[in-house]
N, CA and C atoms of all chains as a GROMACS GRO file, in nm:
protein
  633
    1MET      N    1   0.085  -0.120   0.000
    1MET     CA    2   0.000   0.000   0.000
    1MET      C    3   0.088   0.125   0.000
    2THR      N    4   0.051   0.225  -0.079
    2THR     CA    5   0.130   0.347  -0.081
    2THR      C    6   0.095   0.433   0.040
    3ALA      N    7   0.189   0.523   0.073
    3ALA     CA    8   0.164   0.614   0.185
    3ALA      C    9   0.040   0.699   0.154
    4GLY      N   10   0.021   0.733   0.025
    4GLY     CA   11  -0.091   0.817  -0.015
    4GLY      C   12  -0.226   0.754   0.014
    5SER      N   13  -0.240   0.624  -0.022
    5SER     CA   14  -0.371   0.563  -0.002
    5SER      C   15  -0.400   0.539   0.145
    6SER      N   16  -0.294   0.508   0.225
    6SER     CA   17  -0.322   0.489   0.367
    6SER      C   18  -0.355   0.623   0.433
    7ALA      N   19  -0.294   0.731   0.378
    7ALA     CA   20  -0.325   0.864   0.431
    7ALA      C   21  -0.470   0.899   0.398
    8THR      N   22  -0.514   0.861   0.277
    8THR     CA   23  -0.653   0.888   0.238
    8THR      C   24  -0.748   0.812   0.329
    9ARG      N   25  -0.711   0.686   0.358
    9ARG     CA   26  -0.796   0.605   0.444
    9ARG      C   27  -0.803   0.665   0.584
   10ALA      N   28  -0.688   0.715   0.632
   10ALA     CA   29  -0.687   0.777   0.765
   10ALA      C   30  -0.779   0.898   0.766
   11THR      N   31  -0.778   0.977   0.658
   11THR     CA   32  -0.863   1.095   0.649
   11THR      C   33  -1.010   1.054   0.653
   12GLU      N   34  -1.043   0.949   0.576
   12GLU     CA   35  -1.182   0.901   0.574
   12GLU      C   36  -1.225   0.853   0.713
   13THR      N   37  -1.133   0.781   0.779
   13THR     CA   38  -1.165   0.730   0.912
   13THR      C   39  -1.191   0.844   1.009
   14ILE      N   40  -1.106   0.946   1.001
   14ILE     CA   41  -1.121   1.061   1.091
   14ILE      C   42  -1.251   1.134   1.063
   15GLU      N   43  -1.284   1.153   0.935
   15GLU     CA   44  -1.409   1.220   0.901
   15GLU      C   45  -1.527   1.143   0.958
   16HIS      N   46  -1.520   1.010   0.947
   16HIS     CA   47  -1.627   0.926   0.997
   16HIS      C   48  -1.636   0.939   1.150
   17ALA      N   49  -1.519   0.936   1.214
   17ALA     CA   50  -1.517   0.947   1.360
   17ALA      C   51  -1.578   1.079   1.405
   18LYS      N   52  -1.553   1.185   1.328
   18LYS     CA   53  -1.609   1.316   1.363
   18LYS      C   54  -1.762   1.312   1.356
   19GLN      N   55  -1.813   1.246   1.251
   19GLN     CA   56  -1.958   1.235   1.237
   19GLN      C   57  -2.016   1.159   1.355
   20GLU      N   58  -1.946   1.051   1.393
   20GLU     CA   59  -1.992   0.969   1.504
   20GLU      C   60  -1.965   1.041   1.636
   21GLY      N   61  -1.877   1.140   1.634
   21GLY     CA   62  -1.846   1.216   1.754
   21GLY      C   63  -1.767   1.138   1.857
   22LYS      N   64  -1.677   1.047   1.814
   22LYS     CA   65  -1.596   0.971   1.909
   22LYS      C   66  -1.487   1.061   1.966
   23LYS      N   67  -1.504   1.098   2.091
   23LYS     CA   68  -1.407   1.189   2.152
   23LYS      C   69  -1.340   1.130   2.276
   24SER      N   70  -1.378   1.009   2.314
   24SER     CA   71  -1.318   0.945   2.432
   24SER      C   72  -1.273   0.804   2.397
   25LEU      N   73  -1.162   0.764   2.456
   25LEU     CA   74  -1.116   0.626   2.444
   25LEU      C   75  -1.119   0.563   2.583
   26ILE      N   76  -1.193   0.452   2.598
   26ILE     CA   77  -1.202   0.384   2.727
   26ILE      C   78  -1.148   0.243   2.708
   27LEU      N   79  -1.031   0.215   2.765
   27LEU     CA   80  -0.971   0.082   2.751
   27LEU      C   81  -0.994  -0.001   2.876
   28VAL      N   82  -1.033  -0.126   2.857
   28VAL     CA   83  -1.032  -0.222   2.968
   28VAL      C   84  -0.904  -0.302   2.951
   29VAL      N   85  -0.812  -0.289   3.047
   29VAL     CA   86  -0.684  -0.359   3.038
   29VAL      C   87  -0.691  -0.481   3.130
   30SER      N   88  -0.710  -0.600   3.071
   30SER     CA   89  -0.740  -0.718   3.152
   30SER      C   90  -0.623  -0.816   3.162
   31LYS      N   91  -0.511  -0.785   3.095
   31LYS     CA   92  -0.396  -0.876   3.095
   31LYS      C   93  -0.275  -0.807   3.158
   32GLY      N   94  -0.192  -0.886   3.230
   32GLY     CA   95  -0.080  -0.827   3.302
   32GLY      C   96   0.054  -0.832   3.231
   33GLY      N   97   0.058  -0.893   3.111
   33GLY     CA   98   0.184  -0.903   3.038
   33GLY      C   99   0.215  -0.774   2.962
   34ALA      N  100   0.345  -0.748   2.943
   34ALA     CA  101   0.385  -0.626   2.872
   34ALA      C  102   0.340  -0.630   2.725
   35ASP      N  103   0.317  -0.751   2.672
   35ASP     CA  104   0.271  -0.760   2.532
   35ASP      C  105   0.133  -0.698   2.516
   36MET      N  106   0.054  -0.695   2.623
   36MET     CA  107  -0.077  -0.629   2.620
   36MET      C  108  -0.068  -0.487   2.674
   37ALA      N  109   0.028  -0.464   2.764
   37ALA     CA  110   0.041  -0.330   2.824
   37ALA      C  111   0.092  -0.227   2.722
   38TYR      N  112   0.189  -0.267   2.638
   38TYR     CA  113   0.243  -0.170   2.540
   38TYR      C  114   0.136  -0.121   2.443
   39PRO      N  115   0.061  -0.212   2.375
   39PRO     CA  116  -0.042  -0.160   2.282
   39PRO      C  117  -0.146  -0.073   2.353
   40SER      N  118  -0.181  -0.110   2.478
   40SER     CA  119  -0.279  -0.030   2.553
   40SER      C  120  -0.225   0.110   2.579
   41LEU      N  121  -0.098   0.117   2.622
   41LEU     CA  122  -0.038   0.247   2.654
   41LEU      C  123  -0.018   0.332   2.529
   42ILE      N  124   0.018   0.266   2.418
   42ILE     CA  125   0.035   0.341   2.293
   42ILE      C  126  -0.099   0.402   2.250
   43LEU      N  127  -0.206   0.322   2.256
   43LEU     CA  128  -0.338   0.374   2.217
   43LEU      C  129  -0.383   0.486   2.310
   44ALA      N  130  -0.367   0.466   2.440
   44ALA     CA  131  -0.415   0.564   2.537
   44ALA      C  132  -0.341   0.697   2.525
   45THR      N  133  -0.208   0.692   2.508
   45THR     CA  134  -0.132   0.817   2.498
   45THR      C  135  -0.154   0.884   2.362
   46THR      N  136  -0.170   0.802   2.257
   46THR     CA  137  -0.197   0.861   2.125
   46THR      C  138  -0.334   0.929   2.124
   47ALA      N  139  -0.431   0.870   2.193
   47ALA     CA  140  -0.563   0.934   2.203
   47ALA      C  141  -0.549   1.073   2.264
   48ARG      N  142  -0.466   1.086   2.368
   48ARG     CA  143  -0.444   1.218   2.429
   48ARG      C  144  -0.377   1.313   2.329
   49ALA      N  145  -0.280   1.259   2.252
   49ALA     CA  146  -0.211   1.344   2.153
   49ALA      C  147  -0.310   1.395   2.048
   50LEU      N  148  -0.416   1.318   2.020
   50LEU     CA  149  -0.517   1.359   1.923
   50LEU      C  150  -0.627   1.443   1.989
   51GLY      N  151  -0.609   1.475   2.116
   51GLY     CA  152  -0.705   1.562   2.184
   51GLY      C  153  -0.826   1.489   2.240
   52MET      N  154  -0.819   1.355   2.248
   52MET     CA  155  -0.932   1.279   2.303
   52MET      C  156  -0.917   1.263   2.454
   53ASP      N  157  -1.032   1.243   2.522
   53ASP     CA  158  -1.033   1.206   2.662
   53ASP      C  159  -0.993   1.058   2.667
   54SER      N  160  -0.904   1.020   2.758
   54SER     CA  161  -0.850   0.884   2.753
   54SER      C  162  -0.851   0.819   2.891
   55HIS      N  163  -0.908   0.698   2.898
   55HIS     CA  164  -0.919   0.626   3.025
   55HIS      C  165  -0.866   0.484   3.011
   56MET      N  166  -0.796   0.436   3.115
   56MET     CA  167  -0.755   0.295   3.121
   56MET      C  168  -0.814   0.236   3.249
   57TYR      N  169  -0.899   0.133   3.231
   57TYR     CA  170  -0.960   0.065   3.346
   57TYR      C  171  -0.889  -0.069   3.360
   58PHE      N  172  -0.802  -0.080   3.461
   58PHE     CA  173  -0.723  -0.201   3.482
   58PHE      C  174  -0.803  -0.300   3.565
   59THR      N  175  -0.819  -0.423   3.512
   59THR     CA  176  -0.896  -0.523   3.584
   59THR      C  177  -0.828  -0.660   3.577
   60PHE      N  178  -0.863  -0.746   3.670
   60PHE     CA  179  -0.808  -0.881   3.682
   60PHE      C  180  -0.655  -0.879   3.665
   61TRP      N  181  -0.596  -0.960   3.575
   61TRP     CA  182  -0.450  -0.964   3.566
   61TRP      C  183  -0.392  -0.828   3.528
   62GLY      N  184  -0.472  -0.746   3.464
   62GLY     CA  185  -0.427  -0.610   3.430
   62GLY      C  186  -0.388  -0.530   3.553
   63MET      N  187  -0.451  -0.563   3.668
   63MET     CA  188  -0.418  -0.492   3.793
   63MET      C  189  -0.273  -0.513   3.834
   64GLN      N  190  -0.209  -0.620   3.783
   64GLN     CA  191  -0.067  -0.642   3.814
   64GLN      C  192   0.020  -0.526   3.765
   65LEU      N  193  -0.029  -0.459   3.658
   65LEU     CA  194   0.047  -0.345   3.604
   65LEU      C  195   0.041  -0.224   3.697
   66LEU      N  196  -0.046  -0.232   3.797
   66LEU     CA  197  -0.059  -0.121   3.893
   66LEU      C  198   0.011  -0.151   4.025
   67THR      N  199   0.088  -0.262   4.030
   67THR     CA  200   0.170  -0.290   4.148
   67THR      C  201   0.317  -0.292   4.106
   68PRO      N  202   0.408  -0.243   4.192
   68PRO     CA  203   0.550  -0.238   4.155
   68PRO      C  204   0.605  -0.375   4.116
   69GLU      N  205   0.567  -0.481   4.192
   69GLU     CA  206   0.620  -0.616   4.163
   69GLU      C  207   0.563  -0.669   4.031
   70GLY      N  208   0.433  -0.647   4.011
   70GLY     CA  209   0.366  -0.696   3.891
   70GLY      C  210   0.424  -0.634   3.764
   71ARG      N  211   0.461  -0.507   3.773
   71ARG     CA  212   0.519  -0.438   3.658
   71ARG      C  213   0.650  -0.502   3.616
   72LYS      N  214   0.732  -0.534   3.718
   72LYS     CA  215   0.862  -0.596   3.687
   72LYS      C  216   0.840  -0.729   3.616
   73LYS      N  217   0.741  -0.807   3.666
   73LYS     CA  218   0.713  -0.938   3.609
   73LYS      C  219   0.653  -0.929   3.470
   74SER      N  220   0.595  -0.813   3.435
   74SER     CA  221   0.522  -0.801   3.308
   74SER      C  222   0.610  -0.829   3.186
   75MET      N  223   0.743  -0.807   3.201
   75MET     CA  224   0.833  -0.828   3.088
   75MET      C  225   0.870  -0.976   3.071
   76ASP      N  226   0.829  -1.061   3.168
   76ASP     CA  227   0.861  -1.205   3.161
   76ASP      C  228   0.798  -1.273   3.040
   77VAL      N  229   0.695  -1.209   2.981
   77VAL     CA  230   0.631  -1.271   2.862
   77VAL      C  231   0.725  -1.273   2.743
   78PHE      N  232   0.831  -1.192   2.748
   78PHE     CA  233   0.925  -1.186   2.635
   78PHE      C  234   1.053  -1.264   2.666
   79PRO      N  235   1.110  -1.332   2.565
   79PRO     CA  236   1.243  -1.392   2.586
   79PRO      C  237   1.347  -1.281   2.604
   80PRO      N  238   1.459  -1.310   2.676
   80PRO     CA  239   1.556  -1.206   2.712
   80PRO      C  240   1.605  -1.121   2.595
   81GLU      N  241   1.632  -1.186   2.478
   81GLU     CA  242   1.686  -1.107   2.367
   81GLU      C  243   1.582  -1.007   2.315
   82MET      N  244   1.454  -1.046   2.325
   82MET     CA  245   1.349  -0.955   2.280
   82MET      C  246   1.332  -0.839   2.378
   83ARG      N  247   1.352  -0.869   2.508
   83ARG     CA  248   1.344  -0.764   2.610
   83ARG      C  249   1.446  -0.654   2.579
   84GLN      N  250   1.566  -0.697   2.541
   84GLN     CA  251   1.672  -0.599   2.510
   84GLN      C  252   1.635  -0.516   2.389
   85ALA      N  253   1.578  -0.582   2.286
   85ALA     CA  254   1.540  -0.511   2.164
   85ALA      C  255   1.432  -0.408   2.194
   86ILE      N  256   1.336  -0.446   2.281
   86ILE     CA  257   1.228  -0.353   2.316
   86ILE      C  258   1.284  -0.236   2.397
   87ALA      N  259   1.373  -0.269   2.492
   87ALA     CA  260   1.431  -0.164   2.578
   87ALA      C  261   1.506  -0.060   2.496
   88ALA      N  262   1.562  -0.104   2.381
   88ALA     CA  263   1.639  -0.011   2.297
   88ALA      C  264   1.547   0.091   2.228
   89LYS      N  265   1.421   0.056   2.208
   89LYS     CA  266   1.331   0.142   2.130
   89LYS      C  267   1.217   0.204   2.209
   90PHE      N  268   1.176   0.138   2.316
   90PHE     CA  269   1.057   0.184   2.388
   90PHE      C  270   1.091   0.217   2.532
   91PRO      N  271   1.010   0.306   2.594
   91PRO     CA  272   1.027   0.328   2.738
   91PRO      C  273   0.988   0.201   2.813
   92THR      N  274   1.033   0.187   2.937
   92THR     CA  275   0.989   0.074   3.020
   92THR      C  276   0.841   0.094   3.052
   93ILE      N  277   0.775  -0.013   3.100
   93ILE     CA  278   0.634  -0.002   3.139
   93ILE      C  279   0.618   0.108   3.246
   94GLU      N  280   0.712   0.112   3.342
   94GLU     CA  281   0.707   0.214   3.448
   94GLU      C  282   0.714   0.354   3.388
   95GLN      N  283   0.811   0.375   3.297
   95GLN     CA  284   0.827   0.508   3.235
   95GLN      C  285   0.705   0.544   3.151
   96PHE      N  286   0.654   0.444   3.076
   96PHE     CA  287   0.543   0.468   2.985
   96PHE      C  288   0.416   0.505   3.063
   97MET      N  289   0.395   0.436   3.176
   97MET     CA  290   0.278   0.466   3.259
   97MET      C  291   0.288   0.608   3.316
   98ALA      N  292   0.409   0.648   3.356
   98ALA     CA  293   0.430   0.783   3.407
   98ALA      C  294   0.404   0.886   3.297
   99GLN      N  295   0.449   0.854   3.174
   99GLN     CA  296   0.425   0.945   3.060
   99GLN      C  297   0.276   0.957   3.031
  100ALA      N  298   0.206   0.844   3.038
  100ALA     CA  299   0.060   0.844   3.013
  100ALA      C  300  -0.010   0.933   3.114
  101LYS      N  301   0.028   0.916   3.240
  101LYS     CA  302  -0.032   0.996   3.348
  101LYS      C  303  -0.004   1.145   3.324
  102GLN      N  304   0.121   1.174   3.289
  102GLN     CA  305   0.163   1.313   3.261
  102GLN      C  306   0.082   1.372   3.145
  103ALA      N  307   0.049   1.287   3.046
  103ALA     CA  308  -0.026   1.332   2.928
  103ALA      C  309  -0.176   1.346   2.957
  104GLY      N  310  -0.218   1.306   3.078
  104GLY     CA  311  -0.359   1.324   3.114
  104GLY      C  312  -0.446   1.202   3.096
  105VAL      N  313  -0.384   1.084   3.079
  105VAL     CA  314  -0.462   0.959   3.074
  105VAL      C  315  -0.513   0.929   3.215
  106HIS      N  316  -0.642   0.897   3.225
  106HIS     CA  317  -0.699   0.862   3.355
  106HIS      C  318  -0.671   0.714   3.385
  107ILE      N  319  -0.617   0.686   3.503
  107ILE     CA  320  -0.581   0.549   3.543
  107ILE      C  321  -0.678   0.502   3.652
  108HIS      N  322  -0.762   0.403   3.616
  108HIS     CA  323  -0.861   0.352   3.710
  108HIS      C  324  -0.826   0.209   3.754
  109ALA      N  325  -0.832   0.184   3.883
  109ALA     CA  326  -0.811   0.048   3.936
  109ALA      C  327  -0.947  -0.016   3.962
  110CYS      N  328  -0.954  -0.148   3.946
  110CYS     CA  329  -1.080  -0.222   3.958
  110CYS      C  330  -1.102  -0.270   4.102
  111SER      N  331  -1.210  -0.223   4.162
  111SER     CA  332  -1.238  -0.256   4.301
  111SER      C  333  -1.260  -0.406   4.327
  112PRO      N  334  -1.345  -0.476   4.249
  112PRO     CA  335  -1.363  -0.620   4.275
  112PRO      C  336  -1.233  -0.699   4.265
  113THR      N  337  -1.144  -0.661   4.170
  113THR     CA  338  -1.016  -0.732   4.156
  113THR      C  339  -0.930  -0.712   4.280
  114MET      N  340  -0.933  -0.589   4.335
  114MET     CA  341  -0.853  -0.561   4.454
  114MET      C  342  -0.898  -0.650   4.570
  115ASP      N  343  -1.030  -0.667   4.582
  115ASP     CA  344  -1.088  -0.755   4.683
  115ASP      C  345  -1.038  -0.898   4.663
  116MET      N  346  -1.046  -0.943   4.537
  116MET     CA  347  -1.011  -1.080   4.502
  116MET      C  348  -0.864  -1.110   4.532
  117PHE      N  349  -0.774  -1.014   4.500
  117PHE     CA  350  -0.631  -1.034   4.518
  117PHE      C  351  -0.579  -0.982   4.652
  118GLY      N  352  -0.669  -0.927   4.734
  118GLY     CA  353  -0.626  -0.873   4.863
  118GLY      C  354  -0.536  -0.751   4.851
  119LEU      N  355  -0.559  -0.667   4.749
  119LEU     CA  356  -0.477  -0.547   4.731
  119LEU      C  357  -0.539  -0.429   4.805
  120THR      N  358  -0.452  -0.338   4.853
  120THR     CA  359  -0.501  -0.215   4.915
  120THR      C  360  -0.451  -0.098   4.831
  121LYS      N  361  -0.511   0.020   4.852
  121LYS     CA  362  -0.470   0.140   4.778
  121LYS      C  363  -0.319   0.164   4.797
  122ALA      N  364  -0.271   0.138   4.920
  122ALA     CA  365  -0.130   0.162   4.954
  122ALA      C  366  -0.036   0.072   4.875
  123SER      N  367  -0.087  -0.044   4.829
  123SER     CA  368   0.000  -0.137   4.757
  123SER      C  369   0.009  -0.103   4.608
  124LEU      N  370  -0.068  -0.003   4.563
  124LEU     CA  371  -0.069   0.033   4.420
  124LEU      C  372   0.028   0.146   4.391
  125VAL      N  373   0.070   0.155   4.264
  125VAL     CA  374   0.160   0.263   4.221
  125VAL      C  375   0.086   0.396   4.228
  126ASN      N  376   0.162   0.506   4.237
  126ASN     CA  377   0.094   0.634   4.263
  126ASN      C  378   0.030   0.699   4.140
  127GLU      N  379   0.040   0.633   4.023
  127GLU     CA  380  -0.030   0.688   3.905
  127GLU      C  381  -0.181   0.667   3.911
  128VAL      N  382  -0.225   0.578   4.001
  128VAL     CA  383  -0.369   0.545   4.007
  128VAL      C  384  -0.451   0.667   4.049
  129ASP      N  385  -0.550   0.703   3.967
  129ASP     CA  386  -0.638   0.817   3.998
  129ASP      C  387  -0.744   0.778   4.100
  130ASP      N  388  -0.809   0.662   4.074
  130ASP     CA  389  -0.916   0.622   4.164
  130ASP      C  390  -0.944   0.472   4.151
  131ILE      N  391  -1.026   0.422   4.242
  131ILE     CA  392  -1.067   0.281   4.243
  131ILE      C  393  -1.215   0.279   4.207
  132ILE      N  394  -1.248   0.213   4.098
  132ILE     CA  395  -1.388   0.214   4.054
  132ILE      C  396  -1.439   0.072   4.032
  133GLY      N  397  -1.570   0.057   4.025
  133GLY     CA  398  -1.633  -0.073   4.001
  133GLY      C  399  -1.696  -0.077   3.864
  134ALA      N  400  -1.764  -0.188   3.837
  134ALA     CA  401  -1.822  -0.212   3.705
  134ALA      C  402  -1.925  -0.104   3.666
  135SER      N  403  -2.002  -0.057   3.764
  135SER     CA  404  -2.106   0.043   3.733
  135SER      C  405  -2.045   0.172   3.681
  136THR      N  406  -1.936   0.215   3.746
  136THR     CA  407  -1.871   0.340   3.702
  136THR      C  408  -1.808   0.322   3.565
  137TYR      N  409  -1.749   0.203   3.542
  137TYR     CA  410  -1.694   0.175   3.409
  137TYR      C  411  -1.805   0.182   3.304
  138LEU      N  412  -1.920   0.119   3.333
  138LEU     CA  413  -2.030   0.118   3.236
  138LEU      C  414  -2.083   0.259   3.212
  139GLU      N  415  -2.082   0.342   3.316
  139GLU     CA  416  -2.121   0.482   3.304
  139GLU      C  417  -2.028   0.552   3.204
  140LEU      N  418  -1.897   0.533   3.224
  140LEU     CA  419  -1.797   0.594   3.135
  140LEU      C  420  -1.816   0.545   2.991
  141ALA      N  421  -1.831   0.412   2.977
  141ALA     CA  422  -1.836   0.350   2.844
  141ALA      C  423  -1.969   0.377   2.773
  142SER      N  424  -2.070   0.423   2.847
  142SER     CA  425  -2.200   0.449   2.787
  142SER      C  426  -2.210   0.585   2.721
  143ARG      N  427  -2.106   0.667   2.736
  143ARG     CA  428  -2.109   0.797   2.668
  143ARG      C  429  -2.124   0.774   2.518
  144PRO      N  430  -2.208   0.852   2.453
  144PRO     CA  431  -2.225   0.832   2.308
  144PRO      C  432  -2.096   0.858   2.230
  145ASP      N  433  -2.006   0.938   2.288
  145ASP     CA  434  -1.883   0.970   2.214
  145ASP      C  435  -1.767   0.877   2.250
  146ALA      N  436  -1.795   0.767   2.322
  146ALA     CA  437  -1.687   0.680   2.370
  146ALA      C  438  -1.658   0.563   2.277
  147LEU      N  439  -1.530   0.540   2.258
  147LEU     CA  440  -1.483   0.422   2.186
  147LEU      C  441  -1.423   0.331   2.293
  148THR      N  442  -1.476   0.209   2.307
  148THR     CA  443  -1.431   0.120   2.414
  148THR      C  444  -1.369  -0.007   2.358
  149LEU      N  445  -1.254  -0.044   2.413
  149LEU     CA  446  -1.186  -0.168   2.371
  149LEU      C  447  -1.153  -0.251   2.494
  150PHE      N  448  -1.171  -0.381   2.484
  150PHE     CA  449  -1.136  -0.476   2.590
  150PHE      C  450  -1.008  -0.546   2.547
  151ILE      N  451  -0.901  -0.518   2.620
  151ILE     CA  452  -0.769  -0.571   2.578
  151ILE      C  453  -0.719  -0.673   2.679
  152MET      N  454   0.770   0.618   1.807
  152MET     CA  455   0.636   0.676   1.812
  152MET      C  456   0.640   0.826   1.781
  153PRO      N  457   0.654   0.860   1.654
  153PRO     CA  458   0.674   1.001   1.616
  153PRO      C  459   0.560   1.092   1.658
  154ILE      N  460   0.435   1.043   1.656
  154ILE     CA  461   0.322   1.130   1.693
  154ILE      C  462   0.333   1.176   1.838
  155LEU      N  463   0.371   1.083   1.927
  155LEU     CA  464   0.379   1.119   2.069
  155LEU      C  465   0.487   1.224   2.092
  156LYS      N  466   0.601   1.210   2.021
  156LYS     CA  467   0.708   1.308   2.035
  156LYS      C  468   0.667   1.443   1.974
  157ALA      N  469   0.606   1.436   1.854
  157ALA     CA  470   0.565   1.560   1.786
  157ALA      C  471   0.458   1.632   1.867
  158SER      N  472   0.366   1.554   1.924
  158SER     CA  473   0.258   1.612   2.002
  158SER      C  474   0.312   1.691   2.122
  159ALA      N  475   0.408   1.630   2.192
  159ALA     CA  476   0.466   1.697   2.310
  159ALA      C  477   0.540   1.824   2.269
  160LEU      N  478   0.611   1.818   2.155
  160LEU     CA  479   0.690   1.934   2.111
  160LEU      C  480   0.603   2.048   2.061
  161ILE      N  481   0.496   2.014   1.985
  161ILE     CA  482   0.417   2.123   1.925
  161ILE      C  483   0.343   2.202   2.033
  162GLU      N  484   0.320   2.138   2.147
  162GLU     CA  485   0.253   2.209   2.256
  162GLU      C  486   0.343   2.318   2.315
  163THR      N  487   0.473   2.312   2.285
  163THR     CA  488   0.565   2.415   2.336
  163THR      C  489   0.572   2.534   2.240
  164LEU      N  490   0.507   2.522   2.122
  164LEU     CA  491   0.510   2.630   2.022
  164LEU      C  492   0.384   2.716   2.032
  165HIS      N  493   0.382   2.821   1.946
  165HIS     CA  494   0.266   2.911   1.946
  165HIS      C  495   0.214   2.926   1.804
  166GLY      N  496   0.099   2.995   1.789
  166GLY     CA  497   0.031   3.009   1.660
  166GLY      C  498   0.126   3.048   1.547
  167GLY      N  499   0.125   2.970   1.438
  167GLY     CA  500   0.204   3.005   1.320
  167GLY      C  501   0.346   2.948   1.322
  168GLU      N  502   0.395   2.905   1.437
  168GLU     CA  503   0.532   2.850   1.444
  168GLU      C  504   0.534   2.711   1.381
  169LEU      N  505   0.650   2.674   1.324
  169LEU     CA  506   0.662   2.549   1.250
  169LEU      C  507   0.743   2.446   1.326
  170LEU      N  508   0.704   2.318   1.313
  170LEU     CA  509   0.779   2.206   1.369
  170LEU      C  510   0.814   2.110   1.257
  171GLU      N  511   0.945   2.085   1.238
  171GLU     CA  512   0.988   1.989   1.138
  171GLU      C  513   1.014   1.855   1.206
  172VAL      N  514   0.960   1.746   1.148
  172VAL     CA  515   0.976   1.612   1.205
  172VAL      C  516   1.035   1.520   1.100
  173LEU      N  517   1.143   1.448   1.136
  173LEU     CA  518   1.199   1.345   1.049
  173LEU      C  519   1.174   1.211   1.116
  174ALA      N  520   1.118   1.112   1.041
  174ALA     CA  521   1.081   0.984   1.101
  174ALA      C  522   1.115   0.869   1.008
  175ASP      N  523   1.134   0.748   1.069
  175ASP     CA  524   1.156   0.629   0.986
  175ASP      C  525   1.041   0.530   1.001
  176ASP      N  526   0.931   0.574   1.062
  176ASP     CA  527   0.814   0.488   1.085
  176ASP      C  528   0.724   0.490   0.962
  177PRO      N  529   0.705   0.374   0.894
  177PRO     CA  530   0.623   0.373   0.772
  177PRO      C  531   0.476   0.408   0.796
  178ALA      N  532   0.431   0.406   0.922
  178ALA     CA  533   0.293   0.445   0.952
  178ALA      C  534   0.279   0.596   0.968
  179ALA      N  535   0.394   0.666   0.971
  179ALA     CA  536   0.390   0.810   1.002
  179ALA      C  537   0.308   0.894   0.903
  180PRO      N  538   0.315   0.870   0.769
  180PRO     CA  539   0.238   0.956   0.678
  180PRO      C  540   0.088   0.961   0.710
  181SER      N  541   0.027   0.846   0.732
  181SER     CA  542  -0.117   0.848   0.764
  181SER      C  543  -0.141   0.897   0.906
  182ASP      N  544  -0.048   0.864   0.998
  182ASP     CA  545  -0.066   0.910   1.137
  182ASP      C  546  -0.060   1.063   1.146
  183PHE      N  547   0.030   1.126   1.069
  183PHE     CA  548   0.040   1.272   1.075
  183PHE      C  549  -0.081   1.340   1.012
  184VAL      N  550  -0.139   1.278   0.908
  184VAL     CA  551  -0.264   1.330   0.850
  184VAL      C  552  -0.374   1.325   0.956
  185ALA      N  553  -0.383   1.211   1.025
  185ALA     CA  554  -0.484   1.193   1.130
  185ALA      C  555  -0.462   1.294   1.244
  186PHE      N  556  -0.336   1.310   1.284
  186PHE     CA  557  -0.302   1.402   1.393
  186PHE      C  558  -0.344   1.545   1.357
  187SER      N  559  -0.313   1.585   1.233
  187SER     CA  560  -0.347   1.720   1.187
  187SER      C  561  -0.498   1.741   1.186
  188LYS      N  562  -0.572   1.643   1.134
  188LYS     CA  563  -0.719   1.653   1.126
  188LYS      C  564  -0.780   1.665   1.265
  189ARG      N  565  -0.727   1.586   1.358
  189ARG     CA  566  -0.784   1.583   1.493
  189ARG      C  567  -0.753   1.708   1.574
  190THR      N  568  -0.629   1.756   1.560
  190THR     CA  569  -0.584   1.863   1.650
  190THR      C  570  -0.598   2.002   1.589
  191GLY      N  571  -0.609   2.010   1.455
  191GLY     CA  572  -0.621   2.141   1.391
  191GLY      C  573  -0.487   2.206   1.358
  192HIS      N  574  -0.375   2.142   1.394
  192HIS     CA  575  -0.244   2.192   1.352
  192HIS      C  576  -0.226   2.153   1.205
  193THR      N  577  -0.187   2.252   1.121
  193THR     CA  578  -0.183   2.226   0.977
  193THR      C  579  -0.059   2.148   0.937
  194LEU      N  580  -0.079   2.042   0.854
  194LEU     CA  581   0.035   1.965   0.802
  194LEU      C  582   0.079   2.032   0.672
  195ARG      N  583   0.189   2.110   0.678
  195ARG     CA  584   0.236   2.187   0.563
  195ARG      C  585   0.312   2.099   0.464
  196GLU      N  586   0.388   2.004   0.516
  196GLU     CA  587   0.465   1.916   0.427
  196GLU      C  588   0.456   1.771   0.473
  197ASN      N  589   0.452   1.679   0.374
  197ASN     CA  590   0.440   1.535   0.402
  197ASN      C  591   0.513   1.465   0.288
  198THR      N  592   0.644   1.444   0.304
  198THR     CA  593   0.724   1.388   0.194
  198THR      C  594   0.809   1.271   0.244
  199GLU      N  595   0.861   1.194   0.149
  199GLU     CA  596   0.944   1.078   0.181
  199GLU      C  597   1.064   1.078   0.087
  200SER      N  598   1.182   1.052   0.142
  200SER     CA  599   1.301   1.043   0.058
  200SER      C  600   1.396   0.940   0.117
  201GLY      N  601   1.422   0.833   0.042
  201GLY     CA  602   1.516   0.729   0.086
  201GLY      C  603   1.480   0.668   0.220
  202GLY      N  604   1.350   0.648   0.245
  202GLY     CA  605   1.307   0.584   0.369
  202GLY      C  606   1.291   0.679   0.486
  203THR      N  607   1.324   0.807   0.464
  203THR     CA  608   1.303   0.906   0.570
  203THR      C  609   1.180   0.991   0.537
  204TYR      N  610   1.090   0.997   0.633
  204TYR     CA  611   0.969   1.077   0.614
  204TYR      C  612   0.991   1.213   0.678
  205ARG      N  613   0.945   1.318   0.608
  205ARG     CA  614   0.962   1.453   0.660
  205ARG      C  615   0.826   1.521   0.667
  206PHE      N  616   0.800   1.579   0.782
  206PHE     CA  617   0.673   1.649   0.803
  206PHE      C  618   0.701   1.789   0.857
  207VAL      N  619   0.620   1.884   0.813
  207VAL     CA  620   0.625   2.018   0.873
  207VAL      C  621   0.484   2.050   0.922
  208LEU      N  622   0.474   2.071   1.052
  208LEU     CA  623   0.346   2.107   1.114
  208LEU      C  624   0.348   2.254   1.151
  209GLU      N  625   0.236   2.322   1.123
  209GLU     CA  626   0.222   2.462   1.166
  209GLU      C  627   0.124   2.467   1.282
  210HIS      N  628   0.170   2.524   1.392
  210HIS     CA  629   0.083   2.535   1.510
  210HIS      C  630  -0.039   2.620   1.475
  211LYS      N  631  -0.157   2.575   1.518
  211LYS     CA  632  -0.282   2.646   1.483
  211LYS      C  633  -0.290   2.781   1.556
   0.00000   0.00000   0.00000
């Protein structure tokens, strides 16, 4: 595909999104591995760069990304040589999460998961904005302008 | 991730000022069109030469 035709497609997609009025991105981050964390963080921070409201709702294994120990383990999904290749090009999960927070991405922790895993607010990283449940997530995701993805 | 870097830099500029971006990401041409449409910063140049993409954004 030429750069021109993909640019045209991007323009069409954006025009369509404007008609639909998609102005918020709401991600459900349900996996704790860095292979799922990187795409989530790239989407969430890019949404902010495009001027969208951006939310990440971390649930179940995704909550591991909100604990210092879980974050370290998140890179275990990659073989060592791949970890080095990623480190050469991308920020670490810790750095990326801090950048997302700095860019205005809202970081939500899942209350039922915290109960299940015996986590307390004090055991979470300080990027967490609040602890919410399914009802609040559904409230957020029910906005007519929201684009929601379960990752 | 050229868009994330460009986005952070253009916020430090003011109306009419230009930002030149050189990138090797093949997704950059369509991403910069999307970025410009969404944010209102004008994409003045969008060219490619020997695998290097060059963009000039004008702050709105």
